[in-house]
C-alpha positions as MATLAB code, in Angstrom:
seq = 'XXXXXXXXXXXXXXXXXXXXXXXXXXXXXXXXXXXXXXXXXXXXXXXXXXXXXXXXXXXXXXXXXXXXXXXXXXXXXXXXX';
ca = [
     -25.213   -7.019   34.654;
     -26.913   -4.489   32.265;
     -24.113   -2.224   32.611;
     -21.398   -4.608   31.708;
     -23.202   -5.967   28.918;
     -23.626   -2.402   27.280;
     -19.872   -1.814   27.759;
     -18.963   -5.038   26.128;
     -21.251   -4.441   23.402;
     -19.592   -0.608   22.872;
     -16.337   -2.188   23.066;
     -16.840   -4.957   20.346;
     -18.987   -2.308   18.040;
     -15.755   -0.273   18.414;
     -13.218   -2.990   17.900;
     -15.422   -3.740   14.576;
     -15.312   -0.115   13.145;
     -11.527   -0.018   13.660;
     -11.213   -3.114   11.780;
     -13.100   -2.026    9.058;
     -11.388    1.187    8.843;
      -7.784   -0.536    8.872;
      -9.055   -2.717    5.798;
     -10.239    0.398    3.977;
      -6.883    2.175    4.654;
      -5.091   -1.142    3.240;
      -7.231   -1.641    0.128;
      -6.481    2.410   -0.634;
      -3.006    2.151   -0.359;
      -2.953   -1.316   -2.580;
      -5.080    0.426   -5.079;
      -2.866    3.835   -5.257;
       0.669    1.712   -5.518;
      -0.979   -0.417   -8.339;
      -1.583    2.918   -9.928;
       1.776    4.536   -9.429;
       3.296    1.576  -10.864;
       0.855    1.175  -13.989;
       1.919    5.072  -14.146;
       5.462    4.284  -13.946;
       5.335    1.521  -16.453;
       3.152    3.684  -18.884;
       5.855    6.621  -18.430;
       8.798    3.866  -19.244;
       7.072    2.843  -22.453;
       6.588    6.605  -23.708;
      10.203    7.357  -22.923;
      11.571    4.415  -24.937;
       9.146    5.106  -27.986;
      10.352    8.566  -28.114;
      14.129    7.666  -27.812;
      14.969    9.078  -24.689;
      18.356    8.242  -22.723;
      17.836    4.387  -20.983;
      18.484    5.977  -17.809;
      15.491    7.871  -17.938;
      13.475    4.723  -18.326;
      15.638    3.002  -15.498;
      14.810    5.632  -13.037;
      10.992    5.378  -13.990;
      11.077    1.619  -13.162;
      13.657    1.872  -10.016;
      11.307    3.710   -8.097;
       8.248    1.120   -8.136;
      10.911   -1.632   -7.324;
      12.432    0.039   -4.699;
       9.088    0.717   -2.994;
       8.167   -2.871   -3.195;
      11.547   -4.024   -1.718;
      11.010   -1.685    0.945;
       7.486   -2.832    1.694;
       8.802   -6.422    1.977;
      11.625   -6.041    4.025;
       9.489   -3.724    6.386;
       6.721   -6.730    6.419;
       9.505   -9.054    7.550;
      10.803   -6.450   10.323;
       7.738   -6.360   11.699;
       6.900  -10.070   11.768;
      10.323  -10.855   13.282;
       9.405   -8.614   16.181;
];
C-alpha cells in the first residue's frame, strides 16, 4: 500500500505544480496584453497630439482591438468543442 500512496502523492504534487504554472502563464499574458494596449493608446494620443494623419491613430488602435476580438473568438471555439 505504501507504493500506491507514494505514487498518488507524487501525482497530486505534479498536478498542483502544473496548475500553478498555468495560472502564472495566464497572469503574465494578461499583464503583457494590458501593457501593450496601454502603449497603443498612449501612441494614439501622442500621434493625435502631434497632428499625424488619422490613419496612423486608427492603425495603432486597430491592433489591440483585433487581438481582443481574436481572443474572444478563440475562447468561444474552445468552449464549443
